[in-house]
Structure formats: C-alpha cells, structure tokens
Gaussian input, Z-matrix of N, CA and C with variables (Angstrom, degrees):
# hf/3-21g

backbone

0 1
 N
 C     1     B1
 C     2     B2     1     A1
 N     3     B3     2     A2     1     D1
 C     4     B4     3     A3     2     D2
 C     5     B5     4     A4     3     D3
 N     6     B6     5     A5     4     D4
 C     7     B7     6     A6     5     D5
 C     8     B8     7     A7     6     D6
 N     9     B9     8     A8     7     D7
 C    10    B10     9     A9     8     D8
 C    11    B11    10    A10     9     D9
 N    12    B12    11    A11    10    D10
 C    13    B13    12    A12    11    D11
 C    14    B14    13    A13    12    D12
 N    15    B15    14    A14    13    D13
 C    16    B16    15    A15    14    D14
 C    17    B17    16    A16    15    D15
 N    18    B18    17    A17    16    D16
 C    19    B19    18    A18    17    D17
 C    20    B20    19    A19    18    D18
 N    21    B21    20    A20    19    D19
 C    22    B22    21    A21    20    D20
 C    23    B23    22    A22    21    D21
 N    24    B24    23    A23    22    D22
 C    25    B25    24    A24    23    D23
 C    26    B26    25    A25    24    D24
 N    27    B27    26    A26    25    D25
 C    28    B28    27    A27    26    D26
 C    29    B29    28    A28    27    D27
 N    30    B30    29    A29    28    D28
 C    31    B31    30    A30    29    D29
 C    32    B32    31    A31    30    D30
 N    33    B33    32    A32    31    D31
 C    34    B34    33    A33    32    D32
 C    35    B35    34    A34    33    D33
 N    36    B36    35    A35    34    D34
 C    37    B37    36    A36    35    D35
 C    38    B38    37    A37    36    D36
 N    39    B39    38    A38    37    D37
 C    40    B40    39    A39    38    D38
 C    41    B41    40    A40    39    D39
 N    42    B42    41    A41    40    D40
 C    43    B43    42    A42    41    D41
 C    44    B44    43    A43    42    D42
 N    45    B45    44    A44    43    D43
 C    46    B46    45    A45    44    D44
 C    47    B47    46    A46    45    D45
 N    48    B48    47    A47    46    D46
 C    49    B49    48    A48    47    D47
 C    50    B50    49    A49    48    D48
 N    51    B51    50    A50    49    D49
 C    52    B52    51    A51    50    D50
 C    53    B53    52    A52    51    D51
 N    54    B54    53    A53    52    D52
 C    55    B55    54    A54    53    D53
 C    56    B56    55    A55    54    D54
 N    57    B57    56    A56    55    D55
 C    58    B58    57    A57    56    D56
 C    59    B59    58    A58    57    D57
 N    60    B60    59    A59    58    D58
 C    61    B61    60    A60    59    D59
 C    62    B62    61    A61    60    D60
 N    63    B63    62    A62    61    D61
 C    64    B64    63    A63    62    D62
 C    65    B65    64    A64    63    D63
 N    66    B66    65    A65    64    D64
 C    67    B67    66    A66    65    D65
 C    68    B68    67    A67    66    D66
 N    69    B69    68    A68    67    D67
 C    70    B70    69    A69    68    D68
 C    71    B71    70    A70    69    D69
 N    72    B72    71    A71    70    D70
 C    73    B73    72    A72    71    D71
 C    74    B74    73    A73    72    D72
 N    75    B75    74    A74    73    D73
 C    76    B76    75    A75    74    D74
 C    77    B77    76    A76    75    D75
 N    78    B78    77    A77    76    D76
 C    79    B79    78    A78    77    D77
 C    80    B80    79    A79    78    D78
 N    81    B81    80    A80    79    D79
 C    82    B82    81    A81    80    D80
 C    83    B83    82    A82    81    D81
 N    84    B84    83    A83    82    D82
 C    85    B85    84    A84    83    D83
 C    86    B86    85    A85    84    D84
 N    87    B87    86    A86    85    D85
 C    88    B88    87    A87    86    D86
 C    89    B89    88    A88    87    D87
 N    90    B90    89    A89    88    D88
 C    91    B91    90    A90    89    D89
 C    92    B92    91    A91    90    D90
 N    93    B93    92    A92    91    D91
 C    94    B94    93    A93    92    D92
 C    95    B95    94    A94    93    D93
 N    96    B96    95    A95    94    D94
 C    97    B97    96    A96    95    D95
 C    98    B98    97    A97    96    D96
 N    99    B99    98    A98    97    D97
 C   100   B100    99    A99    98    D98
 C   101   B101   100   A100    99    D99
 N   102   B102   101   A101   100   D100
 C   103   B103   102   A102   101   D101
 C   104   B104   103   A103   102   D102
 N   105   B105   104   A104   103   D103
 C   106   B106   105   A105   104   D104
 C   107   B107   106   A106   105   D105
 N   108   B108   107   A107   106   D106
 C   109   B109   108   A108   107   D107
 C   110   B110   109   A109   108   D108
 N   111   B111   110   A110   109   D109
 C   112   B112   111   A111   110   D110
 C   113   B113   112   A112   111   D111
 N   114   B114   113   A113   112   D112
 C   115   B115   114   A114   113   D113
 C   116   B116   115   A115   114   D114
 N   117   B117   116   A116   115   D115
 C   118   B118   117   A117   116   D116
 C   119   B119   118   A118   117   D117
 N   120   B120   119   A119   118   D118
 C   121   B121   120   A120   119   D119
 C   122   B122   121   A121   120   D120
 N   123   B123   122   A122   121   D121
 C   124   B124   123   A123   122   D122
 C   125   B125   124   A124   123   D123
 N   126   B126   125   A125   124   D124
 C   127   B127   126   A126   125   D125
 C   128   B128   127   A127   126   D126
 N   129   B129   128   A128   127   D127
 C   130   B130   129   A129   128   D128
 C   131   B131   130   A130   129   D129
 N   132   B132   131   A131   130   D130
 C   133   B133   132   A132   131   D131
 C   134   B134   133   A133   132   D132
 N   135   B135   134   A134   133   D133
 C   136   B136   135   A135   134   D134
 C   137   B137   136   A136   135   D135
 N   138   B138   137   A137   136   D136
 C   139   B139   138   A138   137   D137
 C   140   B140   139   A139   138   D138
 N   141   B141   140   A140   139   D139
 C   142   B142   141   A141   140   D140
 C   143   B143   142   A142   141   D141
 N   144   B144   143   A143   142   D142
 C   145   B145   144   A144   143   D143
 C   146   B146   145   A145   144   D144
 N   147   B147   146   A146   145   D145
 C   148   B148   147   A147   146   D146
 C   149   B149   148   A148   147   D147
 N   150   B150   149   A149   148   D148
 C   151   B151   150   A150   149   D149
 C   152   B152   151   A151   150   D150
 N   153   B153   152   A152   151   D151
 C   154   B154   153   A153   152   D152
 C   155   B155   154   A154   153   D153
 N   156   B156   155   A155   154   D154
 C   157   B157   156   A156   155   D155
 C   158   B158   157   A157   156   D156
 N   159   B159   158   A158   157   D157
 C   160   B160   159   A159   158   D158
 C   161   B161   160   A160   159   D159
 N   162   B162   161   A161   160   D160
 C   163   B163   162   A162   161   D161
 C   164   B164   163   A163   162   D162
 N   165   B165   164   A164   163   D163
 C   166   B166   165   A165   164   D164
 C   167   B167   166   A166   165   D165
 N   168   B168   167   A167   166   D166
 C   169   B169   168   A168   167   D167
 C   170   B170   169   A169   168   D168
 N   171   B171   170   A170   169   D169
 C   172   B172   171   A171   170   D170
 C   173   B173   172   A172   171   D171
 N   174   B174   173   A173   172   D172
 C   175   B175   174   A174   173   D173
 C   176   B176   175   A175   174   D174
 N   177   B177   176   A176   175   D175
 C   178   B178   177   A177   176   D176
 C   179   B179   178   A178   177   D177
 N   180   B180   179   A179   178   D178
 C   181   B181   180   A180   179   D179
 C   182   B182   181   A181   180   D180
 N   183   B183   182   A182   181   D181
 C   184   B184   183   A183   182   D182
 C   185   B185   184   A184   183   D183
 N   186   B186   185   A185   184   D184
 C   187   B187   186   A186   185   D185
 C   188   B188   187   A187   186   D186
 N   189   B189   188   A188   187   D187
 C   190   B190   189   A189   188   D188
 C   191   B191   190   A190   189   D189
 N   192   B192   191   A191   190   D190
 C   193   B193   192   A192   191   D191
 C   194   B194   193   A193   192   D192
 N   195   B195   194   A194   193   D193
 C   196   B196   195   A195   194   D194
 C   197   B197   196   A196   195   D195
 N   198   B198   197   A197   196   D196
 C   199   B199   198   A198   197   D197
 C   200   B200   199   A199   198   D198
 N   201   B201   200   A200   199   D199
 C   202   B202   201   A201   200   D200
 C   203   B203   202   A202   201   D201
 N   204   B204   203   A203   202   D202
 C   205   B205   204   A204   203   D203
 C   206   B206   205   A205   204   D204
 N   207   B207   206   A206   205   D205
 C   208   B208   207   A207   206   D206
 C   209   B209   208   A208   207   D207
 N   210   B210   209   A209   208   D208
 C   211   B211   210   A210   209   D209
 C   212   B212   211   A211   210   D210
 N   213   B213   212   A212   211   D211
 C   214   B214   213   A213   212   D212
 C   215   B215   214   A214   213   D213
 N   216   B216   215   A215   214   D214
 C   217   B217   216   A216   215   D215
 C   218   B218   217   A217   216   D216
 N   219   B219   218   A218   217   D217
 C   220   B220   219   A219   218   D218
 C   221   B221   220   A220   219   D219
 N   222   B222   221   A221   220   D220
 C   223   B223   222   A222   221   D221
 C   224   B224   223   A223   222   D222
 N   225   B225   224   A224   223   D223
 C   226   B226   225   A225   224   D224
 C   227   B227   226   A226   225   D225
 N   228   B228   227   A227   226   D226
 C   229   B229   228   A228   227   D227
 C   230   B230   229   A229   228   D228
 N   231   B231   230   A230   229   D229
 C   232   B232   231   A231   230   D230
 C   233   B233   232   A232   231   D231
 N   234   B234   233   A233   232   D232
 C   235   B235   234   A234   233   D233
 C   236   B236   235   A235   234   D234
 N   237   B237   236   A236   235   D235
 C   238   B238   237   A237   236   D236
 C   239   B239   238   A238   237   D237
 N   240   B240   239   A239   238   D238
 C   241   B241   240   A240   239   D239
 C   242   B242   241   A241   240   D240
 N   243   B243   242   A242   241   D241
 C   244   B244   243   A243   242   D242
 C   245   B245   244   A244   243   D243
 N   246   B246   245   A245   244   D244
 C   247   B247   246   A246   245   D245
 C   248   B248   247   A247   246   D246
 N   249   B249   248   A248   247   D247
 C   250   B250   249   A249   248   D248
 C   251   B251   250   A250   249   D249
 N   252   B252   251   A251   250   D250
 C   253   B253   252   A252   251   D251
 C   254   B254   253   A253   252   D252
 N   255   B255   254   A254   253   D253
 C   256   B256   255   A255   254   D254
 C   257   B257   256   A256   255   D255
 N   258   B258   257   A257   256   D256
 C   259   B259   258   A258   257   D257
 C   260   B260   259   A259   258   D258
 N   261   B261   260   A260   259   D259
 C   262   B262   261   A261   260   D260
 C   263   B263   262   A262   261   D261

   B1=1.4449
   B2=1.5288
   B3=1.3222
   B4=1.4597
   B5=1.5197
   B6=1.3294
   B7=1.4653
   B8=1.5294
   B9=1.3087
   B10=1.4615
   B11=1.5212
   B12=1.3308
   B13=1.4680
   B14=1.5244
   B15=1.3259
   B16=1.4651
   B17=1.5244
   B18=1.3281
   B19=1.4769
   B20=1.5244
   B21=1.3205
   B22=1.4629
   B23=1.5315
   B24=1.3231
   B25=1.4626
   B26=1.5219
   B27=1.3277
   B28=1.4649
   B29=1.5238
   B30=1.3149
   B31=1.4645
   B32=1.5277
   B33=1.3316
   B34=1.4568
   B35=1.5277
   B36=1.3184
   B37=1.4647
   B38=1.5241
   B39=1.3274
   B40=1.4722
   B41=1.5254
   B42=1.2910
   B43=1.4616
   B44=1.5238
   B45=1.3521
   B46=1.4610
   B47=1.5261
   B48=1.3014
   B49=1.4608
   B50=1.5278
   B51=1.3121
   B52=1.4561
   B53=1.5235
   B54=1.3118
   B55=1.4589
   B56=1.5246
   B57=1.3208
   B58=1.4580
   B59=1.5267
   B60=1.3219
   B61=1.4586
   B62=1.5265
   B63=1.3401
   B64=1.4783
   B65=1.5220
   B66=1.3235
   B67=1.4641
   B68=1.5261
   B69=1.3301
   B70=1.4677
   B71=1.5209
   B72=1.3104
   B73=1.4633
   B74=1.5283
   B75=1.3181
   B76=1.4640
   B77=1.5242
   B78=1.3341
   B79=1.4576
   B80=1.5302
   B81=1.3144
   B82=1.4677
   B83=1.5259
   B84=1.3202
   B85=1.4661
   B86=1.5244
   B87=1.3158
   B88=1.4659
   B89=1.5274
   B90=1.3132
   B91=1.4667
   B92=1.5298
   B93=1.3210
   B94=1.4667
   B95=1.5306
   B96=1.3251
   B97=1.4664
   B98=1.5171
   B99=1.3141
   B100=1.4599
   B101=1.5231
   B102=1.3275
   B103=1.4625
   B104=1.5252
   B105=1.3316
   B106=1.4621
   B107=1.5244
   B108=1.3205
   B109=1.4624
   B110=1.5237
   B111=1.3102
   B112=1.4703
   B113=1.5233
   B114=1.3190
   B115=1.4579
   B116=1.5226
   B117=1.3228
   B118=1.4604
   B119=1.5237
   B120=1.3377
   B121=1.4657
   B122=1.5173
   B123=1.3225
   B124=1.4555
   B125=1.5279
   B126=1.3377
   B127=1.4613
   B128=1.5129
   B129=1.3248
   B130=1.4633
   B131=1.5229
   B132=1.3238
   B133=1.4536
   B134=1.5220
   B135=1.3397
   B136=1.4617
   B137=1.5235
   B138=1.3107
   B139=1.4506
   B140=1.5187
   B141=1.3411
   B142=1.4536
   B143=1.5220
   B144=1.3251
   B145=1.4586
   B146=1.5286
   B147=1.2971
   B148=1.4644
   B149=1.5300
   B150=1.3211
   B151=1.4586
   B152=1.5160
   B153=1.3281
   B154=1.4622
   B155=1.5286
   B156=1.3049
   B157=1.4674
   B158=1.5285
   B159=1.3115
   B160=1.4660
   B161=1.5288
   B162=1.3240
   B163=1.4612
   B164=1.5296
   B165=1.3158
   B166=1.4761
   B167=1.5217
   B168=1.3178
   B169=1.4637
   B170=1.5307
   B171=1.3160
   B172=1.4727
   B173=1.5256
   B174=1.3290
   B175=1.4629
   B176=1.5213
   B177=1.3021
   B178=1.4659
   B179=1.5291
   B180=1.3126
   B181=1.4618
   B182=1.5218
   B183=1.3264
   B184=1.4609
   B185=1.5230
   B186=1.3087
   B187=1.4569
   B188=1.5163
   B189=1.3097
   B190=1.4649
   B191=1.5259
   B192=1.3063
   B193=1.4680
   B194=1.5294
   B195=1.3250
   B196=1.4642
   B197=1.5207
   B198=1.3094
   B199=1.4679
   B200=1.5326
   B201=1.3161
   B202=1.4616
   B203=1.5271
   B204=1.3123
   B205=1.4597
   B206=1.5194
   B207=1.3063
   B208=1.4621
   B209=1.5257
   B210=1.3060
   B211=1.4569
   B212=1.5252
   B213=1.3017
   B214=1.4625
   B215=1.5189
   B216=1.3281
   B217=1.4529
   B218=1.5265
   B219=1.3429
   B220=1.4630
   B221=1.5244
   B222=1.3102
   B223=1.4590
   B224=1.5309
   B225=1.3385
   B226=1.4575
   B227=1.5191
   B228=1.3152
   B229=1.4636
   B230=1.5229
   B231=1.3212
   B232=1.4605
   B233=1.5262
   B234=1.3137
   B235=1.4653
   B236=1.5184
   B237=1.3097
   B238=1.4612
   B239=1.5218
   B240=1.3142
   B241=1.4633
   B242=1.5292
   B243=1.3099
   B244=1.4601
   B245=1.5235
   B246=1.3198
   B247=1.4688
   B248=1.5239
   B249=1.3338
   B250=1.4549
   B251=1.5288
   B252=1.3308
   B253=1.4445
   B254=1.5197
   B255=1.3097
   B256=1.4555
   B257=1.5212
   B258=1.2897
   B259=1.4632
   B260=1.5066
   B261=1.3229
   B262=1.4691
   B263=1.5152
   A1=110.88
   A2=117.54
   A3=119.83
   A4=111.76
   A5=116.71
   A6=120.26
   A7=110.62
   A8=116.84
   A9=120.72
   A10=110.36
   A11=117.02
   A12=120.70
   A13=110.85
   A14=117.61
   A15=121.15
   A16=110.91
   A17=116.62
   A18=120.52
   A19=110.96
   A20=115.94
   A21=120.20
   A22=111.39
   A23=117.11
   A24=120.32
   A25=110.23
   A26=117.10
   A27=121.24
   A28=110.66
   A29=116.63
   A30=121.17
   A31=110.76
   A32=116.47
   A33=120.67
   A34=111.14
   A35=117.53
   A36=120.61
   A37=111.92
   A38=116.76
   A39=120.59
   A40=110.43
   A41=116.39
   A42=122.34
   A43=112.35
   A44=117.19
   A45=120.66
   A46=110.24
   A47=116.38
   A48=121.62
   A49=113.48
   A50=118.00
   A51=122.01
   A52=113.11
   A53=117.41
   A54=121.54
   A55=110.81
   A56=115.88
   A57=120.42
   A58=107.60
   A59=116.02
   A60=119.49
   A61=110.47
   A62=116.36
   A63=120.25
   A64=111.18
   A65=117.36
   A66=120.54
   A67=111.02
   A68=116.65
   A69=120.30
   A70=110.30
   A71=116.75
   A72=120.61
   A73=110.75
   A74=116.92
   A75=120.45
   A76=110.50
   A77=117.54
   A78=120.79
   A79=111.15
   A80=116.27
   A81=119.91
   A82=110.27
   A83=116.93
   A84=119.86
   A85=111.70
   A86=116.90
   A87=120.94
   A88=111.00
   A89=116.83
   A90=120.70
   A91=111.21
   A92=116.29
   A93=121.86
   A94=110.09
   A95=116.16
   A96=120.57
   A97=111.89
   A98=116.99
   A99=120.82
   A100=110.42
   A101=116.66
   A102=119.53
   A103=111.28
   A104=116.40
   A105=119.11
   A106=112.05
   A107=117.15
   A108=120.69
   A109=111.07
   A110=115.95
   A111=119.87
   A112=111.31
   A113=117.22
   A114=119.64
   A115=112.38
   A116=117.80
   A117=119.93
   A118=110.49
   A119=116.89
   A120=120.54
   A121=111.05
   A122=116.57
   A123=120.74
   A124=111.71
   A125=116.51
   A126=120.21
   A127=112.89
   A128=117.01
   A129=120.85
   A130=112.95
   A131=118.45
   A132=120.99
   A133=109.85
   A134=116.16
   A135=120.63
   A136=114.12
   A137=118.83
   A138=121.37
   A139=114.96
   A140=114.65
   A141=121.70
   A142=114.00
   A143=117.26
   A144=120.27
   A145=111.09
   A146=115.86
   A147=120.88
   A148=109.89
   A149=116.63
   A150=120.43
   A151=110.54
   A152=117.64
   A153=121.06
   A154=110.88
   A155=117.52
   A156=121.04
   A157=111.42
   A158=117.35
   A159=121.07
   A160=110.45
   A161=117.52
   A162=120.50
   A163=110.00
   A164=117.51
   A165=121.25
   A166=110.68
   A167=116.63
   A168=120.28
   A169=110.84
   A170=117.24
   A171=120.37
   A172=110.77
   A173=116.43
   A174=120.41
   A175=110.11
   A176=116.62
   A177=121.09
   A178=111.04
   A179=116.97
   A180=121.03
   A181=113.57
   A182=117.92
   A183=120.63
   A184=115.05
   A185=118.41
   A186=122.56
   A187=115.00
   A188=117.43
   A189=119.99
   A190=112.08
   A191=117.45
   A192=121.38
   A193=114.07
   A194=118.32
   A195=120.66
   A196=112.97
   A197=118.51
   A198=120.40
   A199=112.11
   A200=117.40
   A201=122.18
   A202=112.86
   A203=116.49
   A204=121.99
   A205=110.59
   A206=116.44
   A207=123.12
   A208=107.47
   A209=116.19
   A210=119.67
   A211=110.64
   A212=115.72
   A213=122.31
   A214=111.78
   A215=116.32
   A216=120.65
   A217=108.94
   A218=118.40
   A219=120.46
   A220=113.91
   A221=117.16
   A222=120.50
   A223=111.36
   A224=117.44
   A225=121.22
   A226=114.98
   A227=118.46
   A228=120.64
   A229=112.66
   A230=118.01
   A231=119.73
   A232=112.19
   A233=118.46
   A234=122.05
   A235=111.90
   A236=116.53
   A237=120.94
   A238=111.86
   A239=117.40
   A240=120.45
   A241=113.07
   A242=118.38
   A243=121.31
   A244=110.51
   A245=115.47
   A246=119.90
   A247=111.18
   A248=117.30
   A249=119.70
   A250=113.40
   A251=117.16
   A252=120.79
   A253=110.71
   A254=115.48
   A255=119.52
   A256=108.07
   A257=115.37
   A258=119.96
   A259=109.25
   A260=116.84
   A261=120.81
   A262=111.83
   D1=-36.18
   D2=-179.58
   D3=-59.54
   D4=-38.82
   D5=178.52
   D6=-66.13
   D7=-37.21
   D8=177.74
   D9=-64.67
   D10=-42.20
   D11=178.56
   D12=-64.15
   D13=-38.93
   D14=177.45
   D15=-64.89
   D16=-43.50
   D17=178.69
   D18=-61.48
   D19=-44.33
   D20=-178.97
   D21=-68.03
   D22=-37.54
   D23=176.85
   D24=-62.95
   D25=-43.89
   D26=178.01
   D27=-62.19
   D28=-40.28
   D29=178.96
   D30=-62.86
   D31=-42.65
   D32=179.60
   D33=-66.75
   D34=-39.49
   D35=178.61
   D36=-63.82
   D37=-33.77
   D38=175.87
   D39=-70.04
   D40=-32.47
   D41=-177.19
   D42=-80.17
   D43=-31.53
   D44=-173.68
   D45=-135.50
   D46=104.78
   D47=-177.38
   D48=-77.48
   D49=-6.91
   D50=-178.76
   D51=-86.38
   D52=-11.80
   D53=-178.21
   D54=-92.70
   D55=144.57
   D56=170.51
   D57=-81.57
   D58=169.99
   D59=176.99
   D60=-59.95
   D61=-44.16
   D62=-178.64
   D63=-62.56
   D64=-39.90
   D65=178.70
   D66=-67.21
   D67=-43.78
   D68=179.29
   D69=-62.35
   D70=-43.22
   D71=178.94
   D72=-63.27
   D73=-41.05
   D74=178.24
   D75=-62.67
   D76=-42.69
   D77=177.99
   D78=-61.04
   D79=-44.50
   D80=-179.66
   D81=-62.37
   D82=-45.17
   D83=179.53
   D84=-64.43
   D85=-39.09
   D86=178.27
   D87=-63.91
   D88=-47.04
   D89=178.60
   D90=-63.29
   D91=-42.08
   D92=-179.75
   D93=-60.87
   D94=-51.99
   D95=-178.14
   D96=-64.47
   D97=-38.65
   D98=179.67
   D99=-62.78
   D100=-46.70
   D101=179.87
   D102=-63.41
   D103=-47.88
   D104=-178.60
   D105=-61.46
   D106=-43.08
   D107=-178.81
   D108=-64.67
   D109=-42.95
   D110=-179.03
   D111=-63.26
   D112=-46.55
   D113=-177.70
   D114=-75.55
   D115=-29.83
   D116=176.52
   D117=-65.85
   D118=-40.54
   D119=177.75
   D120=-63.65
   D121=-34.17
   D122=-179.54
   D123=-81.87
   D124=-6.78
   D125=-179.38
   D126=74.07
   D127=24.55
   D128=-175.95
   D129=-124.06
   D130=28.47
   D131=-178.10
   D132=-69.88
   D133=134.02
   D134=-175.47
   D135=-119.66
   D136=15.68
   D137=174.02
   D138=98.89
   D139=173.43
   D140=-176.45
   D141=-63.07
   D142=-34.35
   D143=-178.33
   D144=-63.71
   D145=-42.45
   D146=178.31
   D147=-66.47
   D148=-43.22
   D149=179.59
   D150=-61.85
   D151=-44.29
   D152=178.70
   D153=-60.89
   D154=-42.22
   D155=179.84
   D156=-63.70
   D157=-41.16
   D158=-179.40
   D159=-68.61
   D160=-44.32
   D161=179.17
   D162=-64.36
   D163=-40.51
   D164=177.36
   D165=-60.44
   D166=-40.26
   D167=178.86
   D168=-65.71
   D169=-41.27
   D170=178.37
   D171=-64.48
   D172=-38.69
   D173=176.73
   D174=-63.72
   D175=-45.10
   D176=-179.57
   D177=-62.07
   D178=-41.47
   D179=-176.62
   D180=-79.43
   D181=-37.83
   D182=-170.34
   D183=-126.22
   D184=-2.93
   D185=-173.50
   D186=-58.17
   D187=-30.54
   D188=-178.72
   D189=-67.68
   D190=-14.84
   D191=-177.07
   D192=-109.04
   D193=-1.43
   D194=-175.15
   D195=-60.23
   D196=-30.21
   D197=-179.24
   D198=-68.31
   D199=-14.83
   D200=179.96
   D201=-89.46
   D202=-12.19
   D203=-174.47
   D204=-94.14
   D205=138.09
   D206=173.16
   D207=-109.67
   D208=151.33
   D209=-179.99
   D210=-124.58
   D211=150.25
   D212=174.84
   D213=-99.59
   D214=-3.12
   D215=-179.67
   D216=-63.47
   D217=115.26
   D218=-174.62
   D219=-63.06
   D220=-24.02
   D221=-179.44
   D222=-71.62
   D223=-28.63
   D224=-173.72
   D225=-121.07
   D226=-12.76
   D227=-172.15
   D228=-60.81
   D229=-37.58
   D230=179.55
   D231=-66.78
   D232=-22.76
   D233=177.11
   D234=-89.63
   D235=-48.44
   D236=-174.90
   D237=-73.48
   D238=-40.33
   D239=-175.47
   D240=-80.16
   D241=-14.60
   D242=-178.86
   D243=-75.13
   D244=143.09
   D245=179.87
   D246=-121.01
   D247=19.63
   D248=-176.14
   D249=-103.89
   D250=17.79
   D251=178.51
   D252=-88.14
   D253=153.20
   D254=170.81
   D255=-73.23
   D256=135.84
   D257=178.81
   D258=-84.86
   D259=156.68
   D260=-178.62
   D261=-75.66

C-alpha cells in the first residue's frame, strides 16, 4: 500500500504544482481512507487495487483544483489548509 500511496502522491504533484509534497500526500491519504471507509461500511470493499484506481481517477478529474479546497477534517486540516510549505 505504501508504494501505491507514493505513486498517487507523485501523480497528484504532476497534476497540481501548487501543492507541497506534504499536502499532496495528505490529500491522497484522505481520499484513500474516505473510499475504503465508505465501501467497507457498505460491505463492498474490493481491495487496494480498486482503491488505488478510484483515487487515481479522482486525482485525474479533480487534482488540479485540490489546492483551492479547505478541509475541516481534524486529522488532515493542519496539512491541507497550511500554505507555508515549500512547493515542489
């Protein structure tokens, strides 16, 4: 799974030059956990490969705008909402 998260973070950084590595990684982890939690509750979880494909699709479709979004999620808000990181 760690390799999948690294691949997705790299993909997001290519898609959005406004995000720092830490912000991109936080977005990937947030999307990953959200998808897994939602499908696990529904009893339809299909494994890491499916999760990686869905997160990759969300990055492809919406990744260019992630730097504009703020989150209230306490686990990620200090990473995503911060603008004091060095950009890649």
